[in-house]
N, C-alpha and C positions, 0 to 999 in steps of 0.2 A: 460535478453534482448535479442532481436533477431539478428543475425548477418548479416542477409539479408539487404543490402543497400538501396532496395527499400521500405522496410517496415519502416514507420515512428517511432520514439521513442515513448514509451508510454507518454500519456499527462502529467504525472507527473514529466517526464524529459524534456519537451519541454524548449527551451530557450525564455522565456518570453519577455526578453529586447529586442531580434531580432524580435520577432513576433509583439509586440504592438508598433506602432510607437511614441505614446505619453502617458506620465504617469503624472498623477496630485497627488498631496498630498491631504489628507483629507481635509484641509483648503480651497484649491483651489475647490475640489469638492463641498465642502459647499457653496462657493461664486457662483458657477454656478448654483447650485440647489436653491440657495435663502434661505438655512436652516442653521442651526448650525453645528459645527463639531459633537456634540454629536448626532444630528439627522443622519448624515452620519453613525457613527458608528452603530446607530440602524438600517439604512437600510442595510448595510452590514450584520449585525447579522440576519436580517430577509430575506435575499435574494432578497432585491431589487435591490442592487448593489453587485459588487465582488470587492475584494482587493487581492493584493499578494505582495511580496517583489521581485521587478523586477530584482535586482542584489544584491549580497551579500553586506551587510553594509546599504542597503538603507532601510528605513523604509516602512511599508505597504503604497501601492499606489492604486490607481483607474486607469484604463484605461479611457483616455479622452473619446475615443469613445462610453464609455457606458452611457454618457449624451448628450442628444439632446433637443436643444429648451428648456432648463431649468429643464427637467425632465428625469429619466432614460429612456433609448430608449423603445419604445412600445414593450411590449412582453417579455422584459428582466426578469422581476421579476417571471413570470410564468415559463419560460425557467430555471432559475435557481434553482427554487423549483423542478422542474422535475430532473434536473441533481443532486441536493443534496439529493433528495429522492432515486436515484439510487446509491448513495455512492460516487459521485464525490466531491470533495473540491474546493474551490474558484480557486486555482491555476490551476487546471484541467480544469474547466469551462472556464476560461479565454483562456487557451491554444486552447482549442476545438473552441471556438468563434473566434479565430484570425488565426486559421491554414487555408490555402487554401483548400477549399472543392469544390464539384461539385454542389453547389447550383444554379447559377455558383458564384465562387469565396468565400469569406468568410462569415461564418454564421452572423457575426457582420454586414457585409454589407448588407446582406438579412433582418435583422431586421431593420436596419437603413432605408432601401428603404420600409418599410412597407410589406415585404415577409416573415412573421415570421411563417406562418403556416406550411411550409415544415420544416423549422429549429425546430420547437417544435416537429413535428412528428418523425424527425430523432433522437432528442434527447430521445424521448420516446422509439424508437426502440433500442437505444443502452444498455438498461437495459436487453435485450435477448440475 
């Protein structure tokens, strides 16, 4: 890990509890999506949603901001697929989505505001 204080920590070491304002369990995600908990599990496995353990001892949860109007945020499944193809896990994907970047703002906000093209382009560029 870098000792330079201006260098952000690696995505895997990001404090997800501090980055993500609201976490929901799989049952609440299922309710918001109008699907079963089993379907939420499938959506996570197929990279339509992402889940992580926000704090030690907590079960796996989904950031509430990944769901909008009863669906995964537009562009999220494609973005998650690109990031997973580049070797990132769900925890790193969530950290990247919620870190303040120069989109302006966070990548999740750009996706929620239908400005996903730039977000996906930057995710693709991270592979190089």
